[in-house]
C-alpha positions as CSV (number, residue, x, y, z in Angstrom):
1,M,-92.6,25.4,-33.1
2,A,-90.2,27.5,-35.2
3,T,-89.6,26.5,-38.7
4,K,-86.1,25.7,-40.1
5,L,-86.2,29.0,-41.9
6,Q,-86.9,30.9,-38.8
7,L,-84.1,29.1,-36.9
8,I,-81.6,29.8,-39.7
9,T,-82.8,33.5,-39.7
10,E,-82.0,33.8,-36.0
11,L,-78.7,32.1,-36.5
12,S,-77.8,34.7,-39.2
13,K,-78.7,37.5,-36.8
14,R,-76.7,36.0,-33.9
15,T,-73.7,35.4,-36.0
16,S,-73.9,39.0,-37.4
17,N,-73.8,40.4,-33.9
18,A,-71.1,38.0,-32.8
19,V,-68.5,38.7,-35.5
20,V,-68.2,42.4,-34.7
21,K,-67.9,41.9,-31.0
22,S,-64.1,41.9,-31.2
23,P,-61.3,41.9,-33.7
24,D,-60.6,38.2,-33.0
25,N,-64.2,37.3,-33.8
26,W,-64.0,39.2,-37.1
27,T,-60.7,37.6,-38.2
28,S,-62.0,34.2,-37.3
29,F,-64.9,34.9,-39.7
30,L,-62.5,36.2,-42.4
31,K,-60.6,32.9,-42.4
32,T,-63.8,31.0,-43.5
33,A,-64.9,33.8,-45.9
34,A,-61.5,33.6,-47.6
35,W,-62.0,30.0,-48.7
36,N,-65.6,30.7,-49.8
37,Y,-64.9,34.0,-51.5
38,K,-67.4,33.5,-54.3
39,Y,-70.3,33.5,-52.0
40,P,-72.1,36.7,-51.0
41,F,-71.5,38.0,-47.5
42,Q,-74.7,36.7,-45.9
43,D,-74.0,33.2,-47.2
44,Q,-70.4,33.5,-45.8
45,L,-71.8,34.3,-42.4
46,L,-74.0,31.2,-42.4
47,I,-71.2,29.0,-43.7
48,Y,-69.1,30.3,-40.9
49,A,-71.8,29.7,-38.3
50,Q,-72.4,26.1,-39.4
51,R,-69.1,24.9,-40.9
52,P,-66.2,27.3,-40.1
53,D,-63.7,24.8,-41.6
54,A,-65.5,24.6,-45.0
55,T,-63.3,25.2,-48.0
56,A,-65.4,24.5,-51.1
57,C,-69.2,24.4,-51.0
58,A,-71.8,23.5,-53.6
59,P,-75.4,22.2,-53.9
60,I,-75.7,18.4,-54.1
61,E,-76.9,18.7,-57.7
62,L,-73.7,20.5,-58.7
63,W,-71.5,17.9,-57.0
64,N,-73.4,15.1,-58.7
65,E,-73.9,16.5,-62.2
66,R,-70.9,18.7,-62.8
67,F,-68.2,17.2,-60.7
68,G,-69.1,13.5,-60.6
69,R,-69.0,13.4,-56.8
70,W,-71.5,12.1,-54.3
71,V,-72.5,13.5,-50.9
72,N,-71.6,11.1,-48.1
73,R,-74.5,9.3,-46.4
74,G,-75.8,11.2,-43.4
75,A,-73.8,14.4,-44.2
76,K,-75.5,17.5,-42.9
77,G,-76.0,20.3,-45.3
78,I,-75.2,23.9,-44.7
79,A,-78.4,25.8,-44.8
80,L,-78.4,29.1,-46.7
81,I,-81.2,31.7,-47.1
82,D,-82.5,32.3,-50.6
83,D,-84.0,35.7,-51.0
84,S,-84.1,35.7,-54.8
85,G,-87.8,35.0,-55.1
86,S,-90.9,36.7,-53.7
87,R,-90.6,34.6,-50.5
88,L,-87.6,33.6,-48.5
89,S,-86.7,29.9,-48.6
90,L,-83.8,27.7,-47.7
91,H,-81.4,25.6,-49.8
92,H,-78.4,23.5,-48.7
93,V,-74.9,23.3,-49.8
94,F,-72.2,20.7,-48.9
95,D,-68.5,21.1,-48.3
96,V,-66.1,19.1,-50.4
97,S,-65.1,17.2,-47.2
98,D,-68.7,15.7,-47.2
99,T,-68.3,14.3,-50.7
100,N,-66.6,11.3,-52.3
101,S,-65.6,10.0,-55.7
102,R,-65.9,6.5,-57.0
103,Y,-62.3,6.8,-58.3
104,N,-61.0,8.3,-55.0
105,R,-59.5,11.3,-56.7
106,P,-58.9,14.2,-54.3
107,V,-60.3,17.6,-55.1
108,V,-57.5,20.1,-55.6
109,L,-58.1,23.8,-55.1
110,W,-55.8,26.3,-56.7
111,N,-52.7,26.9,-54.7
112,L,-50.3,29.9,-54.9
113,Q,-46.9,28.3,-55.0
114,D,-43.6,30.1,-54.8
115,R,-42.8,29.5,-58.5
116,Y,-45.9,31.5,-59.4
117,A,-44.9,34.6,-57.4
118,Q,-43.6,36.7,-60.2
119,D,-46.5,36.0,-62.6
120,V,-49.1,36.7,-59.8
121,T,-47.4,40.0,-58.9
122,E,-47.4,41.1,-62.5
123,T,-51.1,40.2,-62.7
124,L,-51.9,42.3,-59.6
125,E,-50.0,45.3,-61.0
126,N,-51.8,45.0,-64.4
127,A,-55.2,44.7,-62.8
128,F,-54.9,47.1,-59.8
129,G,-52.0,49.5,-60.6
130,D,-48.5,50.0,-59.3
131,L,-47.9,48.2,-56.0
132,K,-46.3,50.1,-53.2
133,D,-44.4,47.1,-52.0
134,K,-43.8,44.0,-54.1
135,S,-40.7,42.7,-52.4
136,D,-42.5,39.5,-51.7
137,V,-45.9,38.0,-52.3
138,P,-47.5,39.0,-48.9
139,S,-46.4,42.6,-49.5
140,A,-47.8,42.5,-53.0
141,L,-51.1,41.2,-51.8
142,I,-51.4,43.9,-49.1
143,S,-50.5,46.5,-51.6
144,A,-53.1,45.2,-54.1
145,A,-55.8,45.2,-51.4
146,F,-55.0,48.9,-50.7
147,N,-55.2,49.8,-54.4
148,A,-58.5,47.9,-55.0
149,V,-60.1,49.4,-51.9
150,Q,-59.0,52.9,-52.8
151,D,-60.7,52.4,-56.2
152,N,-63.9,51.0,-54.9
153,Y,-64.7,52.0,-51.3
154,S,-66.6,55.1,-52.2
155,D,-69.5,53.1,-53.6
156,Y,-70.1,51.4,-50.3
157,L,-69.2,54.5,-48.1
158,S,-72.0,56.5,-49.6
159,D,-74.5,53.8,-48.6
160,L,-72.9,53.5,-45.1
161,M,-73.4,57.2,-44.4
162,Y,-77.2,56.8,-44.7
163,S,-77.2,53.6,-42.6
164,R,-75.5,54.6,-39.4
165,E,-78.6,55.0,-37.2
166,N,-78.3,53.3,-33.8
167,S,-74.7,52.2,-34.5
168,F,-71.5,53.4,-32.8
169,L,-70.8,55.3,-36.1
170,E,-73.9,57.5,-35.7
171,E,-72.3,60.3,-33.7
172,L,-69.1,60.5,-35.7
173,D,-68.5,63.0,-38.4
174,E,-68.1,61.9,-42.0
175,L,-64.3,62.1,-42.0
176,N,-64.0,59.8,-39.0
177,V,-66.5,57.4,-40.5
178,E,-64.6,57.3,-43.7
179,F,-61.3,56.7,-41.9
180,I,-62.6,53.8,-39.8
181,F,-64.4,52.2,-42.8
182,K,-61.3,52.4,-45.0
183,E,-59.0,51.1,-42.4
184,V,-61.1,48.1,-41.5
185,L,-61.9,47.4,-45.1
186,N,-58.3,47.6,-46.2
187,N,-57.2,45.2,-43.6
188,S,-60.1,42.8,-44.0
189,V,-59.5,42.4,-47.7
190,A,-55.7,42.0,-47.1
191,Y,-56.5,39.4,-44.5
192,M,-58.7,37.4,-46.8
193,L,-56.1,37.5,-49.6
194,L,-53.3,36.4,-47.4
195,T,-55.4,33.6,-45.9
196,R,-56.6,32.2,-49.3
197,C,-53.1,32.4,-50.7
198,G,-51.6,30.3,-47.9
199,Y,-50.0,32.9,-45.7
200,P,-50.5,33.3,-41.9
201,A,-52.4,36.5,-42.0
202,D,-52.0,37.1,-38.3
203,K,-48.3,37.5,-38.8
204,F,-48.9,40.5,-41.0
205,L,-52.0,42.1,-39.4
206,S,-52.5,42.7,-35.7
207,F,-55.4,43.1,-33.3
208,E,-55.0,46.8,-33.6
209,D,-55.6,46.7,-37.3
210,F,-59.2,45.5,-36.7
211,K,-60.2,47.4,-33.6
212,G,-62.6,49.6,-35.6
213,V,-64.8,46.7,-36.5
214,V,-66.8,47.0,-33.3
215,N,-68.3,50.2,-34.6
216,F,-70.3,48.2,-37.2
217,N,-72.7,46.9,-34.6
218,T,-76.0,47.0,-36.5
219,L,-77.2,44.9,-39.4
220,D,-77.2,47.9,-41.7
221,T,-73.6,49.0,-41.0
222,L,-72.3,45.4,-41.0
223,S,-74.0,44.8,-44.4
224,R,-72.0,47.6,-46.0
225,L,-68.7,46.5,-44.5
226,G,-69.4,42.8,-45.3
227,A,-70.5,43.4,-48.9
228,A,-67.4,45.6,-49.6
229,T,-65.0,43.1,-48.1
230,S,-66.6,40.2,-49.9
231,D,-66.9,41.9,-53.3
232,I,-63.4,43.4,-53.4
233,S,-61.7,40.3,-52.1
234,E,-63.5,38.2,-54.7
235,M,-62.4,40.5,-57.5
236,I,-58.7,40.2,-56.5
237,L,-58.8,36.5,-55.8
238,K,-60.4,35.7,-59.1
239,E,-57.5,37.4,-60.8
240,I,-55.0,35.4,-58.8
241,G,-56.9,32.2,-59.3
242,A,-57.1,32.7,-63.0
243,T,-53.4,33.3,-63.3
244,V,-52.5,30.3,-61.2
245,K,-54.8,28.0,-63.2
246,D,-53.3,29.3,-66.5
247,L,-49.8,28.5,-65.2
248,Q,-50.9,25.0,-64.0
249,K,-52.5,24.4,-67.4
250,S,-49.2,25.3,-69.1
251,E,-47.3,23.0,-66.8
252,R,-49.8,20.2,-67.7
253,K,-49.3,20.8,-71.4
254,Q,-45.5,20.6,-70.9
255,D,-45.9,17.3,-69.0
256,H,-48.2,16.0,-71.7
257,T,-45.7,16.9,-74.5
258,F,-42.9,15.2,-72.5
259,A,-45.1,12.1,-72.0
260,K,-45.9,11.9,-75.7
261,S,-42.2,12.2,-76.6
262,H,-41.4,9.6,-74.0
263,D,-44.0,7.2,-75.5
264,V,-42.6,7.6,-79.0
265,G,-39.1,6.8,-77.8
266,Q,-40.5,3.8,-75.8
267,N,-42.4,2.5,-78.9
268,K,-39.1,2.6,-80.8
269,S,-37.4,0.7,-78.0
270,V,-40.2,-1.9,-78.0
271,N,-39.9,-2.4,-81.8
272,N,-36.1,-2.9,-81.5
273,R,-36.6,-5.4,-78.7
274,D,-39.2,-7.3,-80.8
275,E,-36.7,-7.4,-83.7
276,R,-34.0,-8.8,-81.4
277,K,-36.5,-11.3,-80.0
278,D,-37.2,-12.5,-83.6
279,D,-33.5,-12.8,-84.4
280,H,-32.4,-14.5,-81.2
281,G,-35.5,-16.2,-79.8
282,I,-35.3,-14.2,-76.5
283,N,-36.8,-11.0,-75.2
284,I,-33.9,-8.9,-74.0
285,H,-34.7,-6.9,-70.8
286,D,-33.3,-3.4,-70.4
287,P,-32.2,-3.1,-66.7
288,R,-32.2,0.7,-66.9
289,R,-36.0,0.9,-67.4
290,L,-38.8,-0.4,-65.2
291,P,-41.5,-2.3,-66.9
292,D,-44.3,-0.1,-68.3
293,T,-47.3,-0.6,-66.0
294,R,-49.3,2.3,-67.2
295,P,-52.9,1.5,-68.5
296,D,-53.4,1.4,-72.2
297,A,-54.6,4.7,-73.6
298,S,-57.5,3.0,-75.4
299,T,-59.0,2.0,-72.1
300,G,-59.1,5.5,-70.7
301,G,-55.7,5.2,-68.9
302,N,-54.8,8.8,-69.9
303,A,-58.1,10.3,-68.8
304,H,-56.4,12.0,-65.9
305,R,-54.7,14.3,-68.3
306,Q,-58.0,15.7,-69.5
307,I,-59.2,18.6,-67.5
308,W,-62.9,19.4,-67.8
309,D,-62.8,23.2,-67.4
310,V,-66.3,24.5,-66.7
311,A,-65.0,27.8,-65.2
312,Q,-67.0,29.7,-67.8
313,N,-70.2,27.8,-67.1
314,I,-70.3,28.1,-63.3
315,P,-72.5,31.0,-62.2
316,E,-70.8,33.7,-60.1
317,K,-72.4,35.9,-57.5
318,S,-73.9,39.1,-58.9
319,Q,-71.3,41.8,-59.6
320,E,-73.9,44.5,-59.1
321,R,-73.2,47.0,-56.3
322,D,-76.6,46.4,-54.6
323,V,-76.1,45.5,-51.0
324,R,-77.8,42.4,-49.8
325,Q,-79.6,43.4,-46.6
326,L,-79.0,41.2,-43.7
327,D,-82.1,42.4,-41.9
328,A,-84.2,41.3,-44.9
329,V,-84.0,37.8,-43.5
330,G,-86.0,38.9,-40.5
331,K,-89.1,39.4,-42.5
332,T,-90.4,35.9,-42.2
333,D,-93.1,34.0,-40.4
334,G,-94.3,30.4,-40.5
335,A,-96.8,31.1,-43.3
336,S,-94.4,32.8,-45.7
337,V,-91.8,30.1,-46.2
338,G,-93.1,29.2,-49.6
339,N,-91.7,26.5,-51.8
340,R,-88.6,25.0,-50.1
341,P,-86.2,23.6,-52.6
342,D,-84.5,21.6,-49.8
343,G,-87.7,19.8,-48.8
344,E,-87.9,21.4,-45.3
345,G,-91.0,20.5,-43.4
346,E,-93.4,22.9,-41.7
347,N,-92.3,21.6,-38.3
348,G,-88.7,22.6,-38.9
349,E,-87.3,19.2,-39.5
350,N,-83.7,19.3,-40.8
351,H,-83.8,17.8,-44.3
352,G,-80.2,18.9,-44.9
353,E,-79.0,15.4,-44.1
354,T,-78.8,13.3,-47.2
355,P,-78.2,9.8,-48.3
356,N,-75.4,9.0,-50.7
357,R,-77.6,9.5,-53.7
358,E,-77.1,9.5,-57.4
359,P,-77.4,12.7,-59.4
360,G,-80.8,14.2,-60.0
361,T,-82.3,17.1,-61.8
362,G,-80.7,20.4,-60.7
363,Q,-82.8,22.6,-58.6
364,S,-80.6,25.6,-57.9
365,D,-79.2,28.4,-60.0
366,R,-77.4,30.0,-57.1
367,P,-73.6,30.6,-57.1
368,N,-71.7,27.5,-56.1
369,G,-68.8,29.2,-54.6
370,L,-66.2,26.8,-55.9
371,D,-62.9,28.5,-56.4
372,G,-60.4,26.0,-57.7
373,T,-60.1,23.5,-60.5
374,H,-62.5,20.6,-60.4
375,E,-62.7,16.9,-60.6
376,Q,-63.5,15.4,-64.0
377,P,-67.0,14.0,-64.4
378,K,-67.6,10.3,-64.8
379,T,-68.7,10.8,-68.4
380,V,-65.3,11.9,-69.6
381,G,-62.3,9.7,-70.5
382,G,-63.8,6.3,-69.8
383,G,-64.2,4.4,-66.5
384,N,-60.9,2.4,-66.2
385,D,-58.7,5.1,-64.7
386,T,-58.3,4.1,-61.1
387,G,-55.3,6.3,-60.5
388,G,-55.2,8.7,-57.6
389,T,-54.5,11.8,-59.7
390,G,-56.3,14.8,-58.2
391,L,-58.3,16.8,-60.7
392,Q,-59.1,20.3,-59.9
393,L,-62.1,22.5,-59.2
394,A,-63.1,25.4,-61.5
């Protein structure tokens, strides 16, 4: 009987073949990859194959220990192949939709809102050069994708030229290979940016823009295209995400300053009412102001204003240009599975399903892929805040 590792290896191969069968298949994959842009290409393929609707994935240890969230009982993990050691193994990640918080706070991913448009456009120009068209945000994103690809594609193209054997690119001259590669790469990066930033990418890019993807019909050629798309998209989206989070942080500071000023004025009003109560024996009610029902700050009622920012502590995927070979996952047999961090049995039983368990010792140092701001851990700010304020992922 095939082991779980062998089954996931075959799933990776089938998915690799499927996504380049047509432009529609490729853009369907890009929609999932856009939300999981911090994961390497091979992991994005497996996330797409198992949970195409996933938006923020992390190992159970990370959900428990860093985000104070628990994986729902019976939730099925997304199996990913770990090739970092001497032997291939599996580990599981869980989408945010499979987690819960004891305080019922929603997880909020960064969101490019209209009021951030000018700042984000300036960030893109500062990072990637003058934009050909910045009349609106979608145009700025497409222009930034073009600039970033222009600056970085040659690193991947040189590898692609030596990896064309048995693909539809094999018989083409280098100029045509370069043209096809750049066209598909440009449009793929733009598609991911538009999707993650909340725009309907299909309205800006058509079937014709991705027709060249069918030429990347081997694991070697797809590895080059996929790595380039994933790496360049991540580079741009990290710039956008950092800008949006900085703007949101500034807004929270302004809200906090206003709240403190409001509290000071309210305290003065309370003192005045107390004085009038002492003078007249009654507590005069101000009809213009609702009673203050906010929890006392000393009990942790203001904990929702504290944002535990671990963006600097979360491991990112490697920035090296080494291409992660998709066909490397094929070098496996039942005896070489090695130590399985997910507890997979030799008979291939799926141990990705999990009870709603408390946090344990972390087992994985792999990238978590979370791209937004995160929920505050249970150790910060006390335990009495039962409000529904959504804290954000890092």
